[in-house]
C-alpha positions as CSV (number, residue, x, y, z in Angstrom):
1,F,-83.7,-89.4,-13.6
2,K,-87.2,-88.5,-13.8
3,Q,-87.9,-88.7,-10.2
4,F,-85.4,-86.2,-9.4
5,G,-86.1,-83.8,-12.2
6,S,-83.4,-82.6,-14.9
7,S,-81.3,-80.4,-12.1
8,L,-79.0,-83.4,-11.9
9,S,-76.7,-84.5,-14.3
10,P,-75.9,-88.0,-14.7
11,L,-72.1,-87.2,-13.5
12,D,-73.4,-85.7,-10.4
13,H,-74.3,-87.9,-7.6
14,S,-73.7,-85.4,-4.6
15,P,-76.7,-83.9,-2.9
16,P,-77.8,-80.2,-4.2
17,G,-75.9,-77.6,-3.3
18,V,-73.2,-79.8,-1.3
19,G,-70.9,-80.4,-4.5
20,S,-70.8,-76.1,-4.9
21,A,-69.9,-75.9,-1.2
22,T,-66.9,-78.6,-1.4
23,M,-65.6,-76.5,-4.2
24,A,-65.6,-72.9,-2.5
25,G,-63.6,-74.4,0.5
26,S,-61.3,-76.2,-1.4
27,A,-60.5,-72.9,-3.4
28,G,-60.5,-71.2,0.0
29,Q,-57.8,-73.7,1.8
30,A,-56.0,-73.1,-1.6
31,A,-56.2,-69.3,-1.3
32,R,-55.2,-69.5,2.4
33,R,-51.8,-71.4,1.6
34,L,-51.1,-69.0,-0.8
35,K,-51.1,-66.1,1.3
36,A,-49.9,-67.6,4.6
37,P,-46.1,-66.7,5.4
38,R,-43.5,-69.9,5.4
39,L,-41.3,-68.9,8.8
40,P,-38.7,-71.4,7.9
41,S,-38.4,-69.7,4.4
42,L,-38.2,-66.1,6.3
43,V,-35.7,-67.4,8.6
44,A,-33.5,-68.7,6.0
45,A,-33.9,-65.3,4.1
46,A,-33.0,-63.2,7.4
47,A,-29.8,-65.3,8.1
48,A,-28.5,-65.4,4.9
49,A,-29.1,-61.1,5.0
50,C,-27.1,-61.2,8.4
51,G,-24.2,-63.2,6.7
52,A,-23.9,-60.6,3.7
53,V,-23.8,-57.7,6.3
54,W,-21.2,-59.5,8.3
55,C,-19.0,-60.5,4.8
56,L,-19.3,-57.2,3.9
57,G,-17.8,-55.7,7.6
58,A,-15.0,-58.1,7.2
59,C,-14.3,-57.2,3.9
60,V,-14.5,-53.2,4.5
61,F,-13.1,-53.0,8.1
62,V,-10.7,-56.2,8.6
63,P,-8.2,-55.3,5.9
64,L,-7.4,-52.2,7.5
65,A,-6.3,-53.5,11.2
66,S,-5.0,-56.7,10.0
67,T,-2.8,-56.5,6.8
68,P,0.8,-54.4,7.0
69,A,-0.6,-51.3,4.9
70,G,-3.8,-51.1,7.2
71,E,-1.6,-50.8,9.9
72,E,1.0,-48.3,8.4
73,V,-2.2,-46.2,8.2
74,A,-3.2,-46.4,11.6
75,S,-0.1,-45.5,12.7
76,G,0.5,-42.3,10.1
77,R,-2.8,-41.2,12.0
78,R,-1.4,-41.3,15.5
79,N,1.4,-40.2,14.7
80,A,0.0,-37.0,13.2
81,L,-2.6,-36.4,16.0
82,L,0.5,-36.9,18.5
83,L,2.4,-34.2,16.7
84,A,-1.2,-31.9,16.6
85,A,-1.5,-32.2,20.1
86,A,2.2,-31.2,20.9
87,G,2.1,-28.1,18.9
88,A,-1.0,-27.3,20.6
89,A,0.7,-27.3,23.7
90,A,4.0,-25.9,22.7
91,G,1.6,-23.1,21.6
92,A,-0.4,-22.9,24.7
93,G,2.9,-22.8,26.9
94,S,4.2,-20.1,24.6
95,A,1.3,-17.8,25.2
96,V,1.7,-17.8,29.1
97,A,3.5,-14.5,30.3
98,P,6.7,-14.8,32.3
99,A,5.7,-14.3,36.2
100,A,6.7,-10.5,37.3
101,A,9.8,-10.1,39.4
102,F,9.0,-8.5,43.0
103,G,9.4,-4.7,42.9
104,D,7.7,-4.3,39.8
105,D,4.5,-3.3,41.8
106,P,4.4,-0.8,44.5
107,A,1.6,-3.2,45.8
108,N,4.1,-6.1,46.3
109,W,5.0,-4.4,49.7
110,F,1.7,-4.3,50.8
111,G,0.2,-6.3,54.1
112,Y,0.4,-6.3,57.5
113,Y,3.9,-6.9,59.2
114,S,5.1,-7.4,62.8
115,D,8.2,-5.7,64.3
116,P,10.3,-7.8,66.9
117,Q,11.4,-3.9,68.5
118,H,7.7,-3.3,68.7
119,P,5.8,-6.2,69.5
120,G,1.8,-5.8,69.1
121,C,2.0,-2.5,67.6
122,L,0.9,-1.5,63.9
123,R,2.8,-2.3,60.9
124,R,0.7,-1.6,57.6
125,I,2.2,-1.2,53.9
126,E,-0.5,0.6,51.4
127,Y,-0.7,3.5,49.2
128,D,-1.6,6.7,50.7
129,Q,-4.8,8.2,51.3
130,G,-4.6,9.5,47.3
131,G,-4.6,5.6,46.3
132,Y,-1.8,6.1,44.3
133,G,2.1,7.5,44.2
134,D,4.9,6.2,46.6
135,P,3.8,3.9,49.4
136,V,3.1,4.9,53.5
137,V,3.6,2.6,56.2
138,I,0.4,3.1,59.0
139,A,2.5,2.8,62.1
140,Q,1.7,2.5,65.9
141,D,4.0,2.8,68.4
142,G,3.4,2.8,72.5
143,I,3.9,5.9,74.4
144,D,5.3,4.9,77.4
145,D,6.7,1.4,76.4
146,P,7.6,0.1,73.3
147,N,5.5,-3.0,73.5
148,C,2.2,-2.3,72.5
149,L,0.9,-5.7,74.0
150,K,1.8,-3.8,77.6
151,T,0.4,-0.5,77.1
152,R,-2.9,1.8,76.2
153,K,-1.4,4.7,75.3
154,K,-0.6,4.5,71.7
155,M,0.7,7.1,69.1
156,F,0.0,6.7,65.0
157,Y,2.0,8.2,62.4
158,Q,2.4,7.7,59.3
159,V,6.0,6.8,57.6
160,K,6.8,7.9,53.7
161,C,8.2,5.5,51.4
162,K,10.3,6.2,48.0
163,F,9.3,3.1,45.8
164,K,11.6,2.2,43.0
165,P,10.2,0.1,40.2
166,G,12.6,-3.1,39.6
167,S,14.3,-2.7,43.1
168,D,13.8,-5.2,46.0
169,T,14.8,-2.2,48.2
170,M,12.3,0.8,49.4
171,T,13.7,3.7,51.2
172,F,11.6,4.5,54.6
173,D,11.7,8.1,56.6
174,F,11.2,7.8,60.2
175,S,11.5,11.6,60.5
176,A,7.8,11.7,61.9
177,K,8.3,9.9,64.8
178,G,11.6,11.8,65.4
179,G,13.7,8.6,63.3
180,P,15.8,9.1,61.0
181,K,15.1,9.6,57.2
182,E,16.6,7.4,53.7
183,V,16.6,4.6,55.7
184,P,16.6,1.3,53.3
185,G,14.9,-1.4,54.1
186,K,15.5,-4.4,51.6
187,W,13.2,-7.5,50.9
188,D,14.4,-11.0,52.0
189,G,11.4,-13.0,50.7
190,S,9.7,-12.8,53.9
191,G,9.8,-9.6,55.3
192,I,12.0,-6.3,54.9
193,V,15.5,-6.2,56.8
194,F,17.0,-2.7,57.7
195,P,20.5,-2.1,58.4
196,D,20.3,-2.7,62.3
197,G,19.3,-6.0,61.3
198,N,16.0,-5.6,62.2
199,K,13.0,-7.1,60.5
200,W,9.7,-6.7,59.5
201,K,8.6,-9.8,59.0
202,L,5.1,-10.4,56.5
203,T,2.2,-11.6,58.6
204,I,-0.9,-11.1,56.0
205,R,-0.8,-9.8,52.7
């Protein structure tokens, strides 16, 4: 002991500095073992959490869908939705205004017509130049031939009309070209029929 000095104790058989380093290394390894996460433990914890969530969902949702009480509740909800939809459809149907009958508006008569007794001659019903009142017929006839497709000599004139709201008959005054007055023309669904059997067929509205 005298040879090595008094720095070593009788129980210390390690070289100087070796014992302290070994002890420090063991302490570090122990600390790392305490701090390092254990993967099997984390997996087990996650599995347990997932199982708990699944079990909670099953407890909350499954009875409503699989039990008689749940089916009754679901059926009641469906019936309520169907009744609400039916009520909305009925309300929408009742809000639609009925279609106006022909003859309620003078514009029902407006458009271009073809006259078989005067092929190619203009027949157009519209408002007068003032834009109001009874309709008029803007008409054209051949001078030397009733067929406007066969002559270049043509005359223009207007036929005044008397409109009665709600009626499918309108009165035409052909006196501007030397014809009769107060000639009734009846709407038949596709044109205007006159007492002599002639029909002006609607071509363009």
